[in-house]
All heavy atoms as a GROMACS GRO file, in nm:
protein
  600
    1MET      N    1   0.083  -0.114  -0.002
    1MET     CA    2   0.000  -0.005   0.000
    1MET      C    3   0.092   0.119   0.001
    1MET      O    4   0.199   0.128   0.063
    1MET     CB    5  -0.094   0.002   0.127
    1MET     CG    6  -0.188  -0.114   0.132
    1MET     SD    7  -0.310  -0.113   0.006
    1MET     CE    8  -0.438  -0.012   0.071
    2ARG      N    9   0.038   0.227  -0.071
    2ARG     CA   10   0.118   0.351  -0.081
    2ARG      C   11   0.025   0.471  -0.043
    2ARG      O   12  -0.092   0.477  -0.092
    2ARG     CB   13   0.172   0.367  -0.216
    2ARG     CG   14   0.253   0.498  -0.230
    2ARG     CD   15   0.318   0.501  -0.370
    2ARG     NE   16   0.378   0.627  -0.393
    2ARG     CZ   17   0.438   0.672  -0.509
    2ARG    NH1   18   0.440   0.576  -0.607
    2ARG    NH2   19   0.488   0.784  -0.516
    3GLU      N   20   0.078   0.555   0.042
    3GLU     CA   21  -0.004   0.673   0.076
    3GLU      C   22  -0.022   0.765  -0.036
    3GLU      O   23   0.074   0.799  -0.111
    3GLU     CB   24   0.059   0.750   0.196
    3GLU     CG   25  -0.011   0.869   0.245
    3GLU     CD   26   0.049   0.928   0.362
    3GLU    OE1   27   0.164   0.887   0.403
    3GLU    OE2   28  -0.002   1.024   0.411
    4ILE      N   29  -0.147   0.806  -0.060
    4ILE     CA   30  -0.167   0.895  -0.176
    4ILE      C   31  -0.207   1.042  -0.123
    4ILE      O   32  -0.184   1.146  -0.180
    4ILE     CB   33  -0.269   0.853  -0.267
    4ILE    CG1   34  -0.264   0.926  -0.399
    4ILE    CG2   35  -0.414   0.844  -0.209
    4ILE    CD1   36  -0.334   0.863  -0.517
    5MET      N   37  -0.263   1.046  -0.004
    5MET     CA   38  -0.297   1.175   0.062
    5MET      C   39  -0.325   1.152   0.205
    5MET      O   40  -0.342   1.046   0.255
    5MET     CB   41  -0.414   1.236  -0.008
    5MET     CG   42  -0.547   1.166   0.018
    5MET     SD   43  -0.690   1.265  -0.016
    5MET     CE   44  -0.679   1.393   0.104
    6ARG      N   45  -0.325   1.272   0.280
    6ARG     CA   46  -0.361   1.271   0.417
    6ARG      C   47  -0.432   1.407   0.448
    6ARG      O   48  -0.396   1.509   0.383
    6ARG     CB   49  -0.251   1.248   0.513
    6ARG     CG   50  -0.140   1.362   0.529
    6ARG     CD   51  -0.036   1.335   0.616
    6ARG     NE   52   0.043   1.228   0.574
    6ARG     CZ   53   0.157   1.187   0.640
    6ARG    NH1   54   0.200   1.247   0.748
    6ARG    NH2   55   0.220   1.088   0.590
    7THR      N   56  -0.529   1.399   0.536
    7THR     CA   57  -0.604   1.523   0.565
    7THR      C   58  -0.682   1.516   0.689
    7THR      O   59  -0.712   1.400   0.741
    7THR     CB   60  -0.702   1.551   0.448
    7THR    OG1   61  -0.773   1.679   0.478
    7THR    CG2   62  -0.810   1.442   0.429
    8ASN      N   63  -0.708   1.625   0.751
    8ASN     CA   64  -0.799   1.641   0.868
    8ASN      C   65  -0.936   1.675   0.817
    8ASN      O   66  -1.031   1.675   0.904
    8ASN     CB   67  -0.750   1.747   0.957
    8ASN     CG   68  -0.611   1.716   1.030
    8ASN    OD1   69  -0.568   1.607   1.013
    8ASN    ND2   70  -0.565   1.815   1.097
    9ASP      N   71  -0.955   1.716   0.694
    9ASP     CA   72  -1.077   1.757   0.640
    9ASP      C   73  -1.160   1.640   0.610
    9ASP      O   74  -1.142   1.567   0.508
    9ASP     CB   75  -1.047   1.842   0.509
    9ASP     CG   76  -1.179   1.913   0.469
    9ASP    OD1   77  -1.285   1.855   0.474
    9ASP    OD2   78  -1.159   2.022   0.409
   10VAL      N   79  -1.273   1.612   0.686
   10VAL     CA   80  -1.355   1.496   0.663
   10VAL      C   81  -1.436   1.507   0.534
   10VAL      O   82  -1.470   1.405   0.476
   10VAL     CB   83  -1.451   1.474   0.779
   10VAL    CG1   84  -1.370   1.432   0.912
   10VAL    CG2   85  -1.542   1.592   0.810
   11VAL      N   86  -1.463   1.625   0.482
   11VAL     CA   87  -1.536   1.639   0.360
   11VAL      C   88  -1.442   1.597   0.245
   11VAL      O   89  -1.487   1.510   0.161
   11VAL     CB   90  -1.580   1.784   0.340
   11VAL    CG1   91  -1.644   1.803   0.198
   11VAL    CG2   92  -1.683   1.821   0.449
   12VAL      N   93  -1.321   1.637   0.239
   12VAL     CA   94  -1.228   1.596   0.140
   12VAL      C   95  -1.203   1.445   0.147
   12VAL      O   96  -1.197   1.378   0.052
   12VAL     CB   97  -1.090   1.677   0.150
   12VAL    CG1   98  -0.985   1.616   0.056
   12VAL    CG2   99  -1.115   1.825   0.121
   13LEU      N  100  -1.185   1.404   0.271
   13LEU     CA  101  -1.162   1.251   0.291
   13LEU      C  102  -1.282   1.176   0.233
   13LEU      O  103  -1.253   1.074   0.161
   13LEU     CB  104  -1.143   1.229   0.448
   13LEU     CG  105  -1.112   1.090   0.475
   13LEU    CD1  106  -0.981   1.038   0.420
   13LEU    CD2  107  -1.106   1.066   0.624
   14SER      N  108  -1.405   1.221   0.259
   14SER     CA  109  -1.516   1.144   0.209
   14SER      C  110  -1.523   1.147   0.054
   14SER      O  111  -1.553   1.044  -0.004
   14SER     CB  112  -1.650   1.211   0.258
   14SER     OG  113  -1.661   1.187   0.397
   15LEU      N  114  -1.489   1.266  -0.008
   15LEU     CA  115  -1.488   1.276  -0.143
   15LEU      C  116  -1.382   1.187  -0.214
   15LEU      O  117  -1.409   1.113  -0.300
   15LEU     CB  118  -1.461   1.425  -0.185
   15LEU     CG  119  -1.439   1.440  -0.342
   15LEU    CD1  120  -1.568   1.407  -0.415
   15LEU    CD2  121  -1.403   1.594  -0.362
   16VAL      N  122  -1.265   1.183  -0.151
   16VAL     CA  123  -1.152   1.104  -0.213
   16VAL      C  124  -1.185   0.958  -0.190
   16VAL      O  125  -1.166   0.876  -0.286
   16VAL     CB  126  -1.019   1.144  -0.128
   16VAL    CG1  127  -0.914   1.028  -0.163
   16VAL    CG2  128  -0.978   1.276  -0.176
   17GLU      N  129  -1.239   0.918  -0.080
   17GLU     CA  130  -1.278   0.782  -0.066
   17GLU      C  131  -1.382   0.729  -0.164
   17GLU      O  132  -1.370   0.626  -0.224
   17GLU     CB  133  -1.329   0.760   0.082
   17GLU     CG  134  -1.355   0.611   0.116
   17GLU     CD  135  -1.394   0.587   0.263
   17GLU    OE1  136  -1.422   0.680   0.337
   17GLU    OE2  137  -1.385   0.465   0.303
   18ALA      N  138  -1.485   0.822  -0.186
   18ALA     CA  139  -1.584   0.789  -0.281
   18ALA      C  140  -1.534   0.779  -0.423
   18ALA      O  141  -1.564   0.680  -0.497
   18ALA     CB  142  -1.701   0.890  -0.274
   19LEU      N  143  -1.447   0.870  -0.460
   19LEU     CA  144  -1.392   0.870  -0.596
   19LEU      C  145  -1.305   0.746  -0.621
   19LEU      O  146  -1.315   0.677  -0.723
   19LEU     CB  147  -1.305   0.995  -0.612
   19LEU     CG  148  -1.373   1.133  -0.628
   19LEU    CD1  149  -1.270   1.241  -0.615
   19LEU    CD2  150  -1.446   1.135  -0.758
   20LEU      N  151  -1.219   0.717  -0.519
   20LEU     CA  152  -1.133   0.595  -0.538
   20LEU      C  153  -1.212   0.464  -0.534
   20LEU      O  154  -1.182   0.368  -0.601
   20LEU     CB  155  -1.027   0.595  -0.437
   20LEU     CG  156  -0.924   0.714  -0.441
   20LEU    CD1  157  -0.820   0.716  -0.327
   20LEU    CD2  158  -0.855   0.717  -0.583
   21ASP      N  159  -1.321   0.466  -0.448
   21ASP     CA  160  -1.400   0.336  -0.442
   21ASP      C  161  -1.469   0.320  -0.576
   21ASP      O  162  -1.476   0.212  -0.622
   21ASP     CB  163  -1.512   0.364  -0.331
   21ASP     CG  164  -1.470   0.304  -0.194
   21ASP    OD1  165  -1.375   0.222  -0.193
   21ASP    OD2  166  -1.525   0.346  -0.093
   22ASP      N  167  -1.533   0.431  -0.628
   22ASP     CA  168  -1.596   0.420  -0.757
   22ASP      C  169  -1.503   0.368  -0.866
   22ASP      O  170  -1.550   0.303  -0.964
   22ASP     CB  171  -1.660   0.553  -0.796
   22ASP     CG  172  -1.780   0.587  -0.711
   22ASP    OD1  173  -1.832   0.499  -0.631
   22ASP    OD2  174  -1.831   0.704  -0.712
   23ALA      N  175  -1.380   0.410  -0.852
   23ALA     CA  176  -1.282   0.377  -0.962
   23ALA      C  177  -1.227   0.230  -0.940
   23ALA      O  178  -1.156   0.180  -1.023
   23ALA     CB  179  -1.167   0.478  -0.960
   24GLY      N  180  -1.268   0.170  -0.827
   24GLY     CA  181  -1.230   0.036  -0.805
   24GLY      C  182  -1.092   0.013  -0.737
   24GLY      O  183  -1.035  -0.098  -0.743
   25PHE      N  184  -1.037   0.115  -0.669
   25PHE     CA  185  -0.910   0.113  -0.613
   25PHE      C  186  -0.906   0.061  -0.462
   25PHE      O  187  -0.798   0.043  -0.399
   25PHE     CB  188  -0.832   0.243  -0.629
   25PHE     CG  189  -0.810   0.276  -0.769
   25PHE    CD1  190  -0.856   0.386  -0.825
   25PHE    CD2  191  -0.745   0.189  -0.857
   25PHE    CE1  192  -0.837   0.421  -0.956
   25PHE    CE2  193  -0.724   0.221  -0.991
   25PHE     CZ  194  -0.767   0.339  -1.037
   26GLU      N  195  -1.021   0.054  -0.398
   26GLU     CA  196  -1.037   0.002  -0.269
   26GLU      C  197  -0.936   0.074  -0.171
   26GLU      O  198  -0.845   0.008  -0.118
   26GLU     CB  199  -1.016  -0.148  -0.259
   26GLU     CG  200  -1.126  -0.218  -0.336
   26GLU     CD  201  -1.105  -0.373  -0.333
   26GLU    OE1  202  -1.033  -0.425  -0.239
   26GLU    OE2  203  -1.160  -0.448  -0.425
   27PRO      N  204  -0.953   0.201  -0.148
   27PRO     CA  205  -0.858   0.270  -0.057
   27PRO      C  206  -0.875   0.225   0.091
   27PRO      O  207  -0.975   0.182   0.136
   27PRO     CB  208  -0.901   0.415  -0.072
   27PRO     CG  209  -1.047   0.406  -0.106
   27PRO     CD  210  -1.058   0.288  -0.189
   28LEU      N  211  -0.765   0.232   0.156
   28LEU     CA  212  -0.756   0.209   0.307
   28LEU      C  213  -0.747   0.336   0.371
   28LEU      O  214  -0.650   0.414   0.339
   28LEU     CB  215  -0.642   0.115   0.334
   28LEU     CG  216  -0.608   0.098   0.484
   28LEU    CD1  217  -0.737   0.022   0.553
   28LEU    CD2  218  -0.485   0.024   0.501
   29ILE      N  219  -0.835   0.370   0.463
   29ILE     CA  220  -0.827   0.498   0.534
   29ILE      C  221  -0.761   0.468   0.671
   29ILE      O  222  -0.816   0.399   0.761
   29ILE     CB  223  -0.964   0.560   0.559
   29ILE    CG1  224  -1.048   0.572   0.440
   29ILE    CG2  225  -0.948   0.688   0.636
   29ILE    CD1  226  -0.976   0.656   0.326
   30ALA      N  227  -0.633   0.498   0.679
   30ALA     CA  228  -0.555   0.462   0.801
   30ALA      C  229  -0.579   0.578   0.912
   30ALA      O  230  -0.599   0.693   0.869
   30ALA     CB  231  -0.408   0.453   0.770
   31ASP      N  232  -0.563   0.541   1.030
   31ASP     CA  233  -0.574   0.636   1.140
   31ASP      C  234  -0.716   0.688   1.162
   31ASP      O  235  -0.741   0.780   1.230
   31ASP     CB  236  -0.485   0.752   1.123
   31ASP     CG  237  -0.333   0.710   1.103
   31ASP    OD1  238  -0.293   0.604   1.164
   31ASP    OD2  239  -0.272   0.776   1.024
   32ALA      N  240  -0.816   0.621   1.101
   32ALA     CA  241  -0.955   0.662   1.118
   32ALA      C  242  -1.002   0.661   1.271
   32ALA      O  243  -1.092   0.733   1.302
   32ALA     CB  244  -1.046   0.580   1.024
   33ASN      N  245  -0.944   0.564   1.334
   33ASN     CA  246  -0.995   0.549   1.468
   33ASN      C  247  -0.923   0.628   1.578
   33ASN      O  248  -0.940   0.621   1.695
   33ASN     CB  249  -0.987   0.400   1.511
   33ASN     CG  250  -1.086   0.317   1.433
   33ASN    OD1  251  -1.200   0.364   1.412
   33ASN    ND2  252  -1.044   0.200   1.393
   34MET      N  253  -0.829   0.713   1.530
   34MET     CA  254  -0.749   0.801   1.620
   34MET      C  255  -0.840   0.903   1.693
   34MET      O  256  -0.804   0.953   1.799
   34MET     CB  257  -0.640   0.878   1.549
   34MET     CG  258  -0.533   0.786   1.498
   34MET     SD  259  -0.440   0.707   1.639
   34MET     CE  260  -0.368   0.847   1.712
   35SER      N  261  -0.962   0.929   1.638
   35SER     CA  262  -1.054   1.026   1.693
   35SER      C  263  -1.098   0.983   1.841
   35SER      O  264  -1.123   1.062   1.925
   35SER     CB  265  -1.184   1.040   1.612
   35SER     OG  266  -1.249   0.922   1.600
   36VAL      N  267  -1.091   0.850   1.862
   36VAL     CA  268  -1.122   0.791   1.995
   36VAL      C  269  -1.015   0.852   2.100
   36VAL      O  270  -1.052   0.894   2.206
   36VAL     CB  271  -1.126   0.647   2.000
   36VAL    CG1  272  -1.137   0.591   2.138
   36VAL    CG2  273  -1.238   0.597   1.912
   37LEU      N  274  -0.897   0.856   2.052
   37LEU     CA  275  -0.787   0.897   2.141
   37LEU      C  276  -0.774   1.042   2.156
   37LEU      O  277  -0.732   1.095   2.261
   37LEU     CB  278  -0.653   0.841   2.088
   37LEU     CG  279  -0.636   0.683   2.084
   37LEU    CD1  280  -0.506   0.641   2.025
   37LEU    CD2  281  -0.644   0.632   2.229
   38GLU      N  282  -0.805   1.113   2.041
   38GLU     CA  283  -0.789   1.256   2.041
   38GLU      C  284  -0.908   1.341   2.088
   38GLU      O  285  -0.907   1.452   2.100
   38GLU     CB  286  -0.750   1.303   1.899
   38GLU     CG  287  -0.864   1.284   1.799
   38GLU     CD  288  -0.832   1.343   1.669
   38GLU    OE1  289  -0.806   1.463   1.662
   38GLU    OE2  290  -0.833   1.267   1.568
   39GLY      N  291  -1.025   1.268   2.107
   39GLY     CA  292  -1.140   1.336   2.161
   39GLY      C  293  -1.216   1.398   2.047
   39GLY      O  294  -1.292   1.493   2.063
   40SER      N  295  -1.204   1.348   1.921
   40SER     CA  296  -1.283   1.392   1.805
   40SER      C  297  -1.263   1.540   1.768
   40SER      O  298  -1.346   1.603   1.716
   40SER     CB  299  -1.431   1.364   1.825
   40SER     OG  300  -1.454   1.230   1.843
   41VAL      N  301  -1.141   1.583   1.790
   41VAL     CA  302  -1.112   1.734   1.755
   41VAL      C  303  -1.044   1.746   1.625
   41VAL      O  304  -1.008   1.853   1.579
   41VAL     CB  305  -1.034   1.801   1.866
   41VAL    CG1  306  -1.114   1.820   1.993
   41VAL    CG2  307  -0.903   1.734   1.902
   42GLY      N  308  -1.013   1.627   1.560
   42GLY     CA  309  -0.944   1.638   1.422
   42GLY      C  310  -0.799   1.670   1.423
   42GLY      O  311  -0.752   1.728   1.321
   43VAL      N  312  -0.730   1.641   1.533
   43VAL     CA  313  -0.585   1.679   1.534
   43VAL      C  314  -0.497   1.588   1.438
   43VAL      O  315  -0.408   1.629   1.373
   43VAL     CB  316  -0.528   1.669   1.678
   43VAL    CG1  317  -0.383   1.690   1.686
   43VAL    CG2  318  -0.605   1.768   1.767
   44PHE      N  319  -0.529   1.459   1.441
   44PHE     CA  320  -0.446   1.362   1.364
   44PHE      C  321  -0.503   1.347   1.223
   44PHE      O  322  -0.630   1.306   1.215
   44PHE     CB  323  -0.442   1.230   1.437
   44PHE     CG  324  -0.370   1.234   1.568
   44PHE    CD1  325  -0.439   1.226   1.691
   44PHE    CD2  326  -0.244   1.246   1.566
   44PHE    CE1  327  -0.382   1.229   1.808
   44PHE    CE2  328  -0.166   1.249   1.691
   44PHE     CZ  329  -0.242   1.247   1.812
   45PRO      N  330  -0.429   1.368   1.123
   45PRO     CA  331  -0.484   1.353   0.986
   45PRO      C  332  -0.504   1.207   0.963
   45PRO      O  333  -0.438   1.120   1.012
   45PRO     CB  334  -0.377   1.412   0.898
   45PRO     CG  335  -0.253   1.407   0.978
   45PRO     CD  336  -0.290   1.412   1.121
   46ARG      N  337  -0.606   1.180   0.872
   46ARG     CA  338  -0.632   1.039   0.826
   46ARG      C  339  -0.550   1.031   0.695
   46ARG      O  340  -0.537   1.109   0.621
   46ARG     CB  341  -0.776   1.026   0.796
   46ARG     CG  342  -0.870   0.997   0.909
   46ARG     CD  343  -0.841   1.080   1.026
   46ARG     NE  344  -0.948   1.073   1.133
   46ARG     CZ  345  -0.966   1.154   1.226
   46ARG    NH1  346  -0.886   1.265   1.231
   46ARG    NH2  347  -1.059   1.143   1.310
   47ARG      N  348  -0.491   0.913   0.681
   47ARG     CA  349  -0.412   0.875   0.564
   47ARG      C  350  -0.494   0.792   0.466
   47ARG      O  351  -0.559   0.692   0.510
   47ARG     CB  352  -0.281   0.804   0.606
   47ARG     CG  353  -0.191   0.896   0.683
   47ARG     CD  354  -0.069   0.819   0.724
   47ARG     NE  355  -0.107   0.713   0.828
   47ARG     CZ  356  -0.048   0.595   0.822
   47ARG    NH1  357   0.046   0.560   0.731
   47ARG    NH2  358  -0.099   0.500   0.912
   48VAL      N  359  -0.483   0.825   0.340
   48VAL     CA  360  -0.555   0.744   0.237
   48VAL      C  361  -0.439   0.664   0.164
   48VAL      O  362  -0.347   0.717   0.111
   48VAL     CB  363  -0.628   0.832   0.135
   48VAL    CG1  364  -0.693   0.740   0.028
   48VAL    CG2  365  -0.734   0.919   0.201
   49LEU      N  366  -0.454   0.527   0.169
   49LEU     CA  367  -0.362   0.436   0.103
   49LEU      C  368  -0.432   0.365  -0.005
   49LEU      O  369  -0.544   0.327   0.007
   49LEU     CB  370  -0.309   0.344   0.213
   49LEU     CG  371  -0.251   0.398   0.338
   49LEU    CD1  372  -0.229   0.291   0.444
   49LEU    CD2  373  -0.119   0.466   0.309
   50VAL      N  374  -0.353   0.338  -0.114
   50VAL     CA  375  -0.402   0.262  -0.222
   50VAL      C  376  -0.296   0.162  -0.252
   50VAL      O  377  -0.177   0.182  -0.225
   50VAL     CB  378  -0.431   0.344  -0.348
   50VAL    CG1  379  -0.548   0.440  -0.324
   50VAL    CG2  380  -0.310   0.424  -0.399
   51PRO      N  381  -0.338   0.043  -0.324
   51PRO     CA  382  -0.233  -0.049  -0.361
   51PRO      C  383  -0.126   0.015  -0.446
   51PRO      O  384  -0.156   0.090  -0.534
   51PRO     CB  385  -0.318  -0.158  -0.438
   51PRO     CG  386  -0.454  -0.155  -0.379
   51PRO     CD  387  -0.468   0.002  -0.352
   52GLU      N  388  -0.003  -0.019  -0.421
   52GLU     CA  389   0.110   0.033  -0.493
   52GLU      C  390   0.089   0.027  -0.645
   52GLU      O  391   0.117   0.131  -0.714
   52GLU     CB  392   0.249  -0.034  -0.454
   52GLU     CG  393   0.366   0.014  -0.524
   52GLU     CD  394   0.416   0.150  -0.465
   52GLU    OE1  395   0.405   0.170  -0.351
   52GLU    OE2  396   0.470   0.222  -0.549
   53GLU      N  397   0.042  -0.083  -0.697
   53GLU     CA  398   0.032  -0.097  -0.842
   53GLU      C  399  -0.081   0.000  -0.904
   53GLU      O  400  -0.079   0.017  -1.021
   53GLU     CB  401   0.005  -0.239  -0.879
   53GLU     CG  402  -0.124  -0.299  -0.822
   53GLU     CD  403  -0.106  -0.369  -0.681
   53GLU    OE1  404  -0.001  -0.338  -0.616
   53GLU    OE2  405  -0.196  -0.446  -0.653
   54TYR      N  406  -0.165   0.048  -0.828
   54TYR     CA  407  -0.273   0.136  -0.870
   54TYR      C  408  -0.244   0.283  -0.836
   54TYR      O  409  -0.333   0.369  -0.867
   54TYR     CB  410  -0.409   0.100  -0.820
   54TYR     CG  411  -0.446  -0.042  -0.855
   54TYR    CD1  412  -0.471  -0.144  -0.761
   54TYR    CD2  413  -0.451  -0.077  -0.990
   54TYR    CE1  414  -0.508  -0.271  -0.799
   54TYR    CE2  415  -0.489  -0.202  -1.026
   54TYR     CZ  416  -0.518  -0.301  -0.937
   54TYR     OH  417  -0.544  -0.433  -0.977
   55TRP      N  418  -0.138   0.319  -0.777
   55TRP     CA  419  -0.109   0.459  -0.731
   55TRP      C  420  -0.124   0.556  -0.839
   55TRP      O  421  -0.191   0.661  -0.830
   55TRP     CB  422   0.025   0.464  -0.662
   55TRP     CG  423   0.044   0.592  -0.587
   55TRP    CD1  424   0.008   0.620  -0.459
   55TRP    CD2  425   0.092   0.718  -0.634
   55TRP    NE1  426   0.037   0.752  -0.427
   55TRP    CE2  427   0.088   0.812  -0.537
   55TRP    CE3  428   0.142   0.759  -0.755
   55TRP    CZ2  429   0.129   0.946  -0.548
   55TRP    CZ3  430   0.184   0.895  -0.781
   55TRP    CH2  431   0.171   0.983  -0.677
   56HIS      N  432  -0.061   0.537  -0.955
   56HIS     CA  433  -0.068   0.630  -1.069
   56HIS      C  434  -0.207   0.652  -1.124
   56HIS      O  435  -0.244   0.758  -1.156
   56HIS     CB  436   0.038   0.591  -1.175
   56HIS     CG  437   0.173   0.611  -1.134
   56HIS    ND1  438   0.239   0.732  -1.124
   56HIS    CD2  439   0.265   0.524  -1.086
   56HIS    CE1  440   0.364   0.727  -1.080
   56HIS    NE2  441   0.385   0.593  -1.057
   57GLN      N  442  -0.283   0.537  -1.129
   57GLN     CA  443  -0.421   0.550  -1.184
   57GLN      C  444  -0.507   0.622  -1.081
   57GLN      O  445  -0.582   0.700  -1.114
   57GLN     CB  446  -0.481   0.413  -1.205
   57GLN     CG  447  -0.417   0.342  -1.328
   57GLN     CD  448  -0.343   0.214  -1.284
   57GLN    OE1  449  -0.276   0.212  -1.177
   57GLN    NE2  450  -0.359   0.114  -1.358
   58ALA      N  451  -0.484   0.594  -0.949
   58ALA     CA  452  -0.557   0.668  -0.845
   58ALA      C  453  -0.522   0.816  -0.842
   58ALA      O  454  -0.608   0.900  -0.827
   58ALA     CB  455  -0.524   0.605  -0.704
   59ARG      N  456  -0.390   0.847  -0.871
   59ARG     CA  457  -0.350   0.984  -0.880
   59ARG      C  458  -0.427   1.053  -0.987
   59ARG      O  459  -0.475   1.164  -0.970
   59ARG     CB  460  -0.200   0.986  -0.910
   59ARG     CG  461  -0.147   1.125  -0.924
   59ARG     CD  462  -0.010   1.125  -0.989
   59ARG     NE  463   0.037   1.263  -1.013
   59ARG     CZ  464   0.000   1.337  -1.114
   59ARG    NH1  465  -0.082   1.292  -1.207
   59ARG    NH2  466   0.043   1.462  -1.126
   60SER      N  467  -0.442   0.987  -1.100
   60SER     CA  468  -0.505   1.048  -1.217
   60SER      C  469  -0.658   1.077  -1.180
   60SER      O  470  -0.709   1.177  -1.225
   60SER     CB  471  -0.511   0.950  -1.336
   60SER     OG  472  -0.376   0.934  -1.385
   61VAL      N  473  -0.719   0.988  -1.104
   61VAL     CA  474  -0.863   1.011  -1.065
   61VAL      C  475  -0.867   1.134  -0.982
   61VAL      O  476  -0.960   1.225  -1.003
   61VAL     CB  477  -0.916   0.885  -0.982
   61VAL    CG1  478  -1.047   0.927  -0.920
   61VAL    CG2  479  -0.931   0.775  -1.081
   62LEU      N  480  -0.771   1.156  -0.892
   62LEU     CA  481  -0.775   1.270  -0.797
   62LEU      C  482  -0.740   1.392  -0.870
   62LEU      O  483  -0.801   1.501  -0.845
   62LEU     CB  484  -0.681   1.253  -0.686
   62LEU     CG  485  -0.713   1.134  -0.593
   62LEU    CD1  486  -0.618   1.124  -0.471
   62LEU    CD2  487  -0.854   1.149  -0.539
   63VAL      N  488  -0.651   1.382  -0.969
   63VAL     CA  489  -0.615   1.510  -1.050
   63VAL      C  490  -0.735   1.553  -1.132
   63VAL      O  491  -0.763   1.671  -1.137
   63VAL     CB  492  -0.501   1.473  -1.140
   63VAL    CG1  493  -0.469   1.586  -1.245
   63VAL    CG2  494  -0.371   1.464  -1.059
   64GLU      N  495  -0.805   1.462  -1.196
   64GLU     CA  496  -0.924   1.489  -1.274
   64GLU      C  497  -1.034   1.556  -1.185
   64GLU      O  498  -1.110   1.641  -1.233
   64GLU     CB  499  -0.986   1.366  -1.340
   64GLU     CG  500  -0.898   1.312  -1.458
   64GLU     CD  501  -0.966   1.199  -1.523
   64GLU    OE1  502  -1.094   1.182  -1.511
   64GLU    OE2  503  -0.893   1.118  -1.577
   65ALA      N  504  -1.037   1.519  -1.061
   65ALA     CA  505  -1.137   1.576  -0.966
   65ALA      C  506  -1.093   1.710  -0.908
   65ALA      O  507  -1.165   1.770  -0.828
   65ALA     CB  508  -1.166   1.477  -0.853
   66GLY      N  509  -0.969   1.760  -0.952
   66GLY     CA  510  -0.920   1.892  -0.903
   66GLY      C  511  -0.848   1.878  -0.767
   66GLY      O  512  -0.848   1.980  -0.695
   67LEU      N  513  -0.808   1.761  -0.727
   67LEU     CA  514  -0.746   1.743  -0.599
   67LEU      C  515  -0.591   1.723  -0.600
   67LEU      O  516  -0.534   1.665  -0.507
   67LEU     CB  517  -0.817   1.623  -0.528
   67LEU     CG  518  -0.964   1.644  -0.501
   67LEU    CD1  519  -1.025   1.506  -0.455
   67LEU    CD2  520  -0.985   1.745  -0.401
   68LYS      N  521  -0.526   1.768  -0.706
   68LYS     CA  522  -0.388   1.744  -0.717
   68LYS      C  523  -0.303   1.797  -0.607
   68LYS      O  524  -0.203   1.738  -0.561
   68LYS     CB  525  -0.336   1.810  -0.852
   68LYS     CG  526  -0.190   1.778  -0.880
   68LYS     CD  527  -0.149   1.845  -1.017
   68LYS     CE  528  -0.016   1.793  -1.063
   68LYS     NZ  529   0.098   1.832  -0.990
   69SER      N  530  -0.345   1.914  -0.552
   69SER     CA  531  -0.265   1.978  -0.442
   69SER      C  532  -0.263   1.897  -0.314
   69SER      O  533  -0.187   1.910  -0.223
   69SER     CB  534  -0.323   2.114  -0.414
   69SER     OG  535  -0.449   2.111  -0.366
   70TRP      N  536  -0.360   1.803  -0.304
   70TRP     CA  537  -0.369   1.710  -0.182
   70TRP      C  538  -0.280   1.584  -0.200
   70TRP      O  539  -0.263   1.519  -0.096
   70TRP     CB  540  -0.514   1.663  -0.168
   70TRP     CG  541  -0.608   1.773  -0.127
   70TRP    CD1  542  -0.677   1.862  -0.211
   70TRP    CD2  543  -0.640   1.816   0.003
   70TRP    NE1  544  -0.755   1.948  -0.137
   70TRP    CE2  545  -0.736   1.921  -0.008
   70TRP    CE3  546  -0.608   1.775   0.130
   70TRP    CZ2  547  -0.785   1.983   0.107
   70TRP    CZ3  548  -0.657   1.836   0.238
   70TRP    CH2  549  -0.752   1.941   0.228
   71ILE      N  550  -0.233   1.554  -0.308
   71ILE     CA  551  -0.158   1.427  -0.329
   71ILE      C  552  -0.021   1.435  -0.269
   71ILE      O  553   0.054   1.537  -0.281
   71ILE     CB  554  -0.148   1.403  -0.484
   71ILE    CG1  555  -0.282   1.384  -0.548
   71ILE    CG2  556  -0.063   1.274  -0.511
   71ILE    CD1  557  -0.289   1.376  -0.696
   72ILE      N  558   0.012   1.328  -0.197
   72ILE     CA  559   0.142   1.319  -0.131
   72ILE      C  560   0.236   1.229  -0.219
   72ILE      O  561   0.193   1.130  -0.280
   72ILE     CB  562   0.124   1.249   0.010
   72ILE    CG1  563   0.057   1.344   0.104
   72ILE    CG2  564   0.265   1.202   0.065
   72ILE    CD1  565   0.044   1.300   0.243
   73GLY      N  566   0.362   1.268  -0.226
   73GLY     CA  567   0.452   1.187  -0.303
   73GLY      C  568   0.429   1.213  -0.453
   73GLY      O  569   0.448   1.119  -0.529
   74ASP      N  570   0.372   1.325  -0.491
   74ASP     CA  571   0.343   1.348  -0.627
   74ASP      C  572   0.465   1.357  -0.706
   74ASP      O  573   0.529   1.467  -0.724
   74ASP     CB  574   0.247   1.469  -0.640
   74ASP     CG  575   0.191   1.486  -0.775
   74ASP    OD1  576   0.206   1.390  -0.860
   74ASP    OD2  577   0.127   1.585  -0.803
   75ASP      N  578   0.510   1.250  -0.768
   75ASP     CA  579   0.634   1.249  -0.849
   75ASP      C  580   0.608   1.293  -0.999
   75ASP      O  581   0.703   1.272  -1.077
   75ASP     CB  582   0.707   1.119  -0.832
   75ASP     CG  583   0.615   1.000  -0.874
   75ASP    OD1  584   0.497   1.022  -0.919
   75ASP    OD2  585   0.662   0.886  -0.868
   76GLU      N  586   0.498   1.338  -1.027
   76GLU     CA  587   0.471   1.386  -1.162
   76GLU      C  588   0.430   1.528  -1.156
   76GLU      O  589   0.358   1.578  -1.071
   76GLU     CB  590   0.348   1.302  -1.221
   76GLU     CG  591   0.389   1.155  -1.233
   76GLU     CD  592   0.270   1.069  -1.291
   76GLU    OE1  593   0.193   1.131  -1.364
   76GLU    OE2  594   0.269   0.952  -1.269
   77SER      N  595   0.473   1.602  -1.258
   77SER     CA  596   0.447   1.745  -1.265
   77SER      C  597   0.307   1.771  -1.323
   77SER      O  598   0.250   1.704  -1.407
   77SER     CB  599   0.546   1.814  -1.344
   77SER     OG  600   0.671   1.805  -1.286
   0.00000   0.00000   0.00000
């Protein structure tokens, strides 16, 4: 799995998860249960992970949706 983005913004997180699910990439939302420890104040960002072999295709989905600035490890210009 490779991290494609991280955010504290639950709206962006929901959008990204829906886009990647619809594209068939089955994203893993890591650190989603940290809210129990932090008291639900949104201090710890949630990480979105996709299978390594689909990272570039998942990146394309996010770029098409206008979310390029959110991508981590964006090795493409």
